[in-house]
C-alpha positions in Angstrom: -50.4 37.3 27.7 -48.8 39.1 30.6 -49.2 42.8 31.4 -46.8 45.0 33.2 -47.1 48.7 33.6 -43.3 49.3 33.9 -41.7 51.5 31.2 -38.2 50.1 31.4 -35.8 50.5 28.5 -36.8 48.3 25.6 -34.4 45.5 24.7 -33.3 44.5 21.3 -30.6 41.9 20.3 -27.2 43.1 19.1 -24.9 40.2 18.6 -21.7 42.2 18.3 -20.8 45.6 19.6 -19.7 48.1 16.9 -19.5 51.6 18.3 -19.2 54.2 15.6 -17.0 57.2 16.2 -19.1 60.0 17.3 -19.2 63.7 16.3 -17.2 63.4 13.1 -17.7 62.2 9.6 -15.7 59.1 8.5 -12.3 60.5 7.4 -11.6 60.5 3.7 -8.7 58.1 3.9 -10.2 55.7 6.4 -9.4 52.2 5.1 -12.4 50.1 4.0 -11.2 47.5 6.5 -12.0 49.9 9.3 -15.4 51.0 8.1 -18.4 49.7 10.0 -16.4 46.9 11.6 -16.5 44.8 8.4 -13.5 42.7 7.6 -12.5 42.9 3.9 -9.9 41.1 1.9 -7.3 43.1 0.2 -8.5 44.3 -3.2 -7.0 42.5 -6.2 -6.6 44.9 -9.1 -7.4 42.3 -11.8 -11.0 41.7 -10.6 -14.1 43.9 -10.3 -14.7 45.8 -7.1 -18.4 45.9 -6.0 -20.0 47.3 -2.9 -23.5 47.1 -1.4 -24.6 50.0 0.7 -27.6 49.6 3.1 -29.0 53.1 3.7 -31.2 54.0 6.6 -32.6 57.3 7.8 -30.2 58.5 10.4 -29.4 59.2 14.0 -27.7 61.8 16.2 -24.1 61.1 17.1 -25.0 61.0 20.8 -28.1 61.4 23.0 -27.4 65.1 23.9 -29.4 68.2 23.1 -26.6 69.7 21.0 -26.1 66.5 19.0 -29.8 66.0 18.5 -30.1 69.7 17.4 -27.4 69.1 14.7 -29.2 66.0 13.5 -32.7 67.6 13.5 -31.4 70.6 11.7 -30.0 68.5 8.8 -33.1 66.2 8.7 -35.7 68.9 8.9 -33.9 71.2 6.4 -34.5 68.7 3.7 -37.1 69.9 1.2 -38.1 66.2 0.8 -39.2 66.2 4.4 -40.6 69.7 4.9 -42.2 71.5 1.9 -42.8 74.8 3.6 -41.0 77.7 1.7 -37.4 77.5 3.0 -37.0 81.1 4.0 -40.1 80.9 6.3 -39.3 77.4 7.5 -35.7 78.1 8.5 -36.9 80.9 10.8 -39.4 78.6 12.4 -36.9 75.7 12.6 -34.0 77.7 14.2 -36.0 79.9 16.5 -38.7 77.5 17.8 -38.5 73.9 16.7 -34.8 73.1 17.5 -34.8 75.0 20.8 -38.0 73.3 22.0 -37.7 69.8 20.6 -34.0 69.0 20.9 -33.9 68.6 24.7 -37.0 66.5 24.7 -35.8 64.3 21.9 -32.5 63.9 23.6 -34.2 62.5 26.7 -36.1 60.1 24.5 -32.9 58.9 22.9 -31.3 58.5 26.3 -34.2 56.0 27.2 -33.1 53.7 24.3 -29.4 54.4 23.9 -27.0 51.5 24.6 -23.4 51.6 23.6 -24.5 53.6 20.5 -27.7 54.5 18.7 -29.8 51.3 18.2 -30.4 52.1 14.5 -26.7 52.5 13.8 -25.8 49.3 15.7 -28.5 47.3 14.0 -27.6 48.7 10.5 -24.0 47.7 11.0 -25.0 44.3 12.1 -27.2 43.9 9.0 -24.2 44.9 6.8 -22.0 42.3 8.6 -24.5 39.5 8.3 -25.1 40.2 4.6 -21.3 40.5 4.0 -20.9 37.0 5.4 -23.3 35.7 2.7 -21.0 37.0 0.0 -17.7 35.6 1.5 -17.3 32.6 -0.9 -19.9 33.4 -3.5 -17.7 35.1 -6.2 -14.2 34.0 -7.0 -13.8 36.8 -9.6 -15.1 39.8 -7.7 -14.2 41.7 -4.6 -17.5 42.4 -2.8 -18.2 44.1 0.5 -21.3 45.4 2.3 -21.6 48.8 4.2 -24.1 50.8 6.1 -24.8 54.5 5.6 -27.3 57.1 6.8 -29.2 59.8 4.9 -28.7 62.1 7.8 -26.0 61.9 10.4 -23.1 59.5 10.4 -21.9 57.5 8.5 -23.1 59.7 5.7 -23.8 58.5 2.2 -21.1 60.9 0.8 -18.4 59.7 3.2 -19.1 56.0 2.5 -19.1 56.6 -1.2 -15.9 58.7 -1.0 -14.1 55.8 0.6 -15.5 53.2 -1.8 -14.3 55.3 -4.8 -10.9 55.9 -3.2 -10.4 52.1 -3.0 -11.4 51.5 -6.5 -15.0 50.2 -6.2 -16.5 50.2 -9.7 -20.1 49.3 -9.0 -22.2 50.4 -6.0 -25.6 48.8 -5.2 -27.7 51.0 -2.9 -30.5 49.6 -0.9 -32.6 52.2 0.9 -33.9 50.3 3.9 -37.4 51.7 3.6 -39.7 48.8 2.5 -42.3 51.2 1.1 -41.1 54.0 -1.2 -41.8 57.6 -0.2 -40.4 60.8 -1.6 -39.7 61.8 2.0 -37.4 58.8 2.7 -36.2 56.8 -0.4 -36.4 60.0 -2.5 -34.0 61.6 -0.2 -31.5 58.8 -0.8 -31.7 59.3 -4.5 -31.0 63.0 -3.9 -28.0 62.3 -1.7 -26.5 60.0 -4.3 -27.1 62.7 -7.0 -25.4 65.3 -4.9 -22.4 63.1 -4.4 -22.2 62.4 -8.1 -22.6 66.0 -9.3 -19.5 67.4 -10.9 -17.3 64.3 -10.6 -15.2 63.3 -13.6 -15.1 59.7 -12.7 -18.1 57.9 -11.4 -18.8 54.2 -10.5 -21.8 52.4 -11.8 -24.6 52.9 -9.3 -27.8 50.8 -9.0 -30.6 51.7 -6.5 -33.3 49.3 -5.4 -36.4 51.4 -5.1 -38.4 49.3 -2.5 -39.8 45.9 -1.6 -43.2 46.5 0.0 -44.7 43.4 -1.6 -41.7 41.1 -1.9 -42.6 37.6 -0.9 -39.6 37.1 1.3 -40.4 40.4 3.1 -43.9 39.4 3.8 -42.7 35.9 4.9 -40.2 37.4 7.3 -42.8 39.7 8.8 -45.4 36.9 9.2 -42.9 34.6 10.8 -41.8 37.3 13.3 -45.4 37.7 14.3 -45.8 33.9 14.7 -42.7 33.6 16.8 -43.8 36.4 19.1 -47.3 35.1 19.5 -46.1 31.6 20.3 -44.4 33.1 23.3 -46.8 35.8 24.3 -50.2 34.6 23.0 -52.5 36.1 20.4 -54.1 39.5 21.0 -57.6 40.8 20.3 -56.0 43.1 17.7 -52.8 43.3 15.7 -52.0 46.9 14.8 -49.7 47.4 11.8 -48.3 50.9 12.4 -46.4 52.7 9.7 -44.6 56.0 9.8 -46.9 58.7 8.5 -46.6 61.5 6.0 -48.6 64.7 5.7 -51.9 64.2 3.8 -51.0 66.9 1.2 -47.9 64.8 0.2 -50.2 61.9 -0.7 -52.5 64.3 -2.5 -49.6 65.5 -4.6 -48.8 61.9 -5.8 -46.7 60.2 -3.1 -48.2 56.7 -3.1 -46.4 55.6 0.1 -49.7 55.2 2.1 -51.1 52.8 -0.6 -47.9 50.8 -0.5 -48.2 50.6 3.3 -51.8 49.4 3.1 -50.7 46.8 0.5 -48.0 45.5 2.9 -50.6 45.3 5.7 -53.1 43.4 3.6 -50.5 40.9 2.5 -49.3 40.4 6.0 -52.8 39.9 7.3 -53.5 37.4 4.5 -50.3 35.5 5.4 -51.4 35.3 9.0 -55.0 34.3 8.1 -56.4 37.2 10.0 -60.0 38.3 9.7 -60.9 41.9 8.9 -61.7 42.7 12.6 -58.4 41.2 13.9 -56.1 43.8 12.4 -55.7 47.4 11.3 -53.3 49.6 9.4 -52.4 52.9 11.0 -49.9 55.7 10.8 -47.7 57.2 13.5 -45.1 60.0 14.2 -47.0 62.9 12.9 -45.3 66.3 13.4 -46.8 69.8 13.2 -50.4 71.0 12.9 -51.3 69.9 9.4 -53.4 66.7 8.7 -51.4 63.5 8.1 -52.6 60.3 6.6 -55.0 58.4 8.8 -55.9 56.6 10.9 -53.5 57.8 13.6 -51.8 55.1 15.7 -52.1 57.0 19.0 -55.7 57.9 18.5 -56.6 54.3 17.5 -55.0 52.9 20.6 -56.7 55.3 22.8 -60.1 54.5 21.2 -59.4 50.8 21.5 -58.6 51.1 25.2 -61.9 52.7 26.0 -65.0 50.8 26.5 -68.0 51.3 24.3 -66.1 52.4 21.1 -68.8 52.5 18.5 -66.6 51.3 15.6 -65.6 48.2 17.6 -68.7 47.3 19.4 -69.8 47.8 23.0 -66.6 46.4 24.6 -63.2 47.9 24.4 -60.2 46.0 23.0 -58.3 44.4 25.9 -55.1 43.2 24.3 -53.1 44.7 21.4 -49.8 43.8 19.7 -48.2 46.4 17.5 -45.7 45.8 14.6 -44.2 48.5 12.4 -43.4 47.0 9.0 -42.1 50.3 7.7 -39.0 50.1 9.9 -36.2 47.7 8.9 -34.3 48.4 12.1 -35.6 49.4 15.6 -35.1 53.0 16.3 -36.5 55.9 18.4 -39.9 55.6 16.6 -40.3 52.0 17.6 -38.4 51.5 20.8 -39.7 54.7 22.4 -42.8 55.9 20.6 -44.4 52.5 20.0 -43.0 50.4 22.8 -43.3 53.1 25.6 -45.5 56.1 24.7 -48.2 54.3 22.8 -48.3 51.5 25.4 -49.1 54.2 27.9 -51.8 55.6 25.6 -53.5 52.2 25.4 -53.2 51.2 29.1 -54.2 54.6 30.4 -57.3 54.6 28.2 -58.4 51.3 29.8 -56.6 48.6 27.7 -55.2 45.6 29.6 -52.3 44.1 27.6 -50.0 45.7 25.1 -46.8 44.5 23.4 -44.5 45.7 20.7 -43.2 43.2 18.2 -39.6 44.1 17.3 -38.5 45.1 13.8 -36.8 42.5 11.5 -33.4 43.9 12.4 -30.7 41.3 11.6 -33.1 38.3 11.6 -31.9 35.6 9.3 -35.0 35.8 7.1 -34.4 39.6 6.8 -30.9 38.9 5.6 -32.3 36.3 3.1 -34.5 39.2 1.7 -31.5 41.6 1.4 -29.5 38.9 -0.3 -32.4 38.3 -2.8 -32.7 42.0 -3.5 -29.0 42.6 -4.1 -27.8 39.4 -5.7 -29.3 40.1 -9.2 -27.8 43.6 -9.2 -24.4 42.3 -8.2 -24.3 39.1 -10.2 -25.5 40.8 -13.4 -22.8 43.5 -13.3 -20.1 41.0 -12.4 -21.0 38.7 -15.3 -21.0 41.6 -17.8 -17.5 42.7 -16.7 -15.8 39.3 -16.6 -12.6 39.5 -18.6 
């Protein structure tokens, strides 16, 4: 394994450039053929219209303090994310959090931004790749795949508006969060409910809850690790870092951490790792309250130091980090894991550190998405054949 202390902008593969219009929602009358760069055949009135919508968390429209502030305001105003009484929290958010964090977060986005936000580009590529799988599968159904965001653009509401405008009768929603949490997948359910509320005509809507232990998901993760290690070698430790949630959320019944630990155990088993070759940790904590542990940054610092009691007399010299909770690379992986936590480990005395990219638009990831959505599409189509 090779070590370099440079902190250059991380690379991820985007096979096709699809830059989303910035600063505005998708217009209500935008043709489906212009959404997310997906080519669609003209709808035939005599056959069912079905759409698959892949939903990820979100992103600002551009890497500026003002755009980041708008995004963070929407994200951090969601009661699923922050459970502090809203009257109190809005004062804290508007007077302190947005003014202090927006410029810093904008700089972080600038370090990973390419033609557009990585998570939006990758999400659109995932939709295109899955859309290709459906091209010749159904002769008696018009089917298309789209990407959407819980926060920011393209919003769930704008995508659903356009789908209904063009006669889509069945929408399959896939929250791109492998491990269900009320803070992420729960917010997708809320957004779909808000869009549905008060409408006289509604499409049939199916939502896939999660896939934390799906065999194709574990297989795709394991193979991504194997491919990476064939090129870069095997480290002393493989750290499986998941996005964290506040500990009180787990105490109230959010079983997200146990789903993360299950994913980590299944991945370790698939890779034939011994107990001392891997660890599950949690990153991206925010605020002063306790979050689920162990923390990723503190773990890496401890591993980088010599004489850490829990790991013997010698420190851990080489670490590779994978984040199975993220279906697409984003700020939390490309900047927090690939750059900031690398610095934590190296500065503490570690020698070699590498981040293993998310599954993104990998073929085996698309295999998984096809397997998740095909039964929901095929079953509805069969029941509506004339």
